[in-house]
N, C-alpha and C positions, 0 to 999 in steps of 0.2 A: 549538656544532654546529647547523648549519642543518637545518630540517625536511626530510624526504624529499619529493621531488617527487611530486605525485599522478600515478599511472599514466595513460597516455593512454586516452581513451574511444574505442573503435573500433567502427564498424559499426552503431551504434544512434542516430545523430544524428536520423534522421527520427522514430523512436519517441519520443525525448526531446523533440523539438519539439512533437509532438502532446500529450504530457503537460503540457509547459510552457504550451502554449496554453490547455489546460483549467484549469490552475492560475491563469492570469491572467484567466479568463473573468468573474470577479466574480459568478458564479452558483454555487449548490450543485452539486457534481458527485459522482456515484457511478460509479466506473470499475472495470471488471473486467479484470485482466491475467492471462493464464494461458499455459502452454506447458510442455513437458517439462523435466526437470531439466537444468541446466547450459547453458541457452541465453542467460543473461544477464539474467533478470528482476530478481534482487536488485540487481545492479550498476546497472541502469537506474533502479530506484526509489530507490536510495541517491543517485544523481546528481540525481534530481529533488528529493530532500529536502535536498540540500546547496545548493540555489539560494537565491533571495532571500526566499522566504516562510518563515513559521514551519512547522515540520514535525515529525511524530512518526513515526518508522519503528519498527515492532514486528515482530519475527520470532518467530512462535509456535513452541512446542515440543510434543512429545508427552508432556505432563504433565497433571496434574489442572487442571480449570477454575480453581480457586482460585489455583494457582501461575501460570498464564498471566495471570490478572487482576492479580496482584501485580507481575509483570514488566511488564505494560502500564502500570500506575500509575507505575513508575519511568521507563519510556520517555516517558510523558506529562509527567512532572515535568521531565525533561531538555529535552523539546521546548518546554515552556512557560517555560523559563528558571528552573527551580528553584521553581516555584509552591508557596509554603508551604501553601496550602490542601490540598495532597495529602499532607502529613505526617500519618501516622496513619489515613488513609482506607483502608477496605477496601471495594472494590466488590463488592456481592453478586452481580451479573450483568453481562452485556455491555450491556444496555439502559441501566443506570445509568452504566456507564463511558463509553459513547458520549455519553450525555446530558450528563455532566459536561464532556467535551471540547467539545461544541457550545456549552455555556454559557460556558466559559472562553475560547473563541475570540472571543466577542463579535462585532463586525462586521469583524474582520480575518481574512483567509484563513488557515486552518490545514489543512495537508495531513496526512492521517491514513492511514498505510499499515498494513494487516493482512496481513503476508506469511505464506505457508503457511497460508492460511485453512482448508483441510481439517483441519489439526491442531486448530484451535479447535473445529470442528464435531464432531470425534471426542469431545472432552471436554465439549462444551456442546451437548447435544441440543436441536434446535429453534433453533439460532443464526440460520439464515437468516430464520426467522420473527420472531425478536427484532429483527434488523436491519431487516426490513420495517416493523415497528411503529415503531421508532425513526425511520426515514427518513420515514414518512408523517406522524408527529406532530411531529418536530422537525428532522430532518436536511435535508429539502427546503426549509426556511426558514432554514437556518443559513449560515455562511460556510465550512463544511467542504468539502474535497475528500477524499472517502473512497475509498480504493483497496483492493479485495479481490484478493489475488494467490494463485495456487496452481499447484503442479507436477503435481497429479493431474488430468490433462486430462479424464478421463471424469467425475470428480466435479464439476469446475467446469462442465462442459457440462450435466450432468444436474441437479445440485443448486443451481446458481447461475444459469445462463443459460436453462435449459429453461422452457417455458411453464408447467409444473407447479410450478416453484420459487416460493416466496413472494416472491422478489426480482424476478420477471419484471415487466418494464415500469417498473422503478425506475431502472435504470442509465442513465447519460447517455452512456456510451461503453464499448467493449470492444475488446480486441485479443488475438489468439493470437500469441504471440511464436514465430517460427520460427527454426531454426538459421541462422546466417550463411551466405550463399552463399560458395563457395570464393574468389571474387574479393574478397569483403569481408574475408577473413582475411589478405590479403597484408600489411596494415599491422602485423600482429603480428610480422612478420619483415622489418623494413626493410633489413637487410643482405643479404637473399636476393632482394629484389625485382629484377625485370629492369630493366636500364638502357637497354633498347632504346627 
């Protein structure tokens, strides 16, 4: 039985091109992607991660910090090709987890996506400050492309992008993903497109 064909990727080619350009930049990148639910953020990031670079896609859950850190360890292990060093490791906090990822990336690009970032902040108070510290000390000299993504628009704007945020001035790019325009959705219905 042949594998199912990958569904078409519709309407986000420009956004994917921007992310792909950043992933190919050869420089450390800290990118913030946000927008309301169901506009295609997760699919966009998963497409980015399925490209040519090594990538770790992590979707946070509304659980304890320890549980998210364990799930992240498993995602990291998969993204690093089953890195045996991760067997038995328990990350005590996100600074340690991100530091480990930067170290294991070495000089080769590693895309690291933290999706539903606000969930991580709910269970890990002070996480933006931890990431600021990580980025200032290690991230900005690493081969990482770190993507922080969230659906809670007000949270992302106030706690991640605003001037009072510990992360202010660290990001190398940002995008608010808007819903597709009606004309961009026509490709979802190829049988109904006008033949005029």
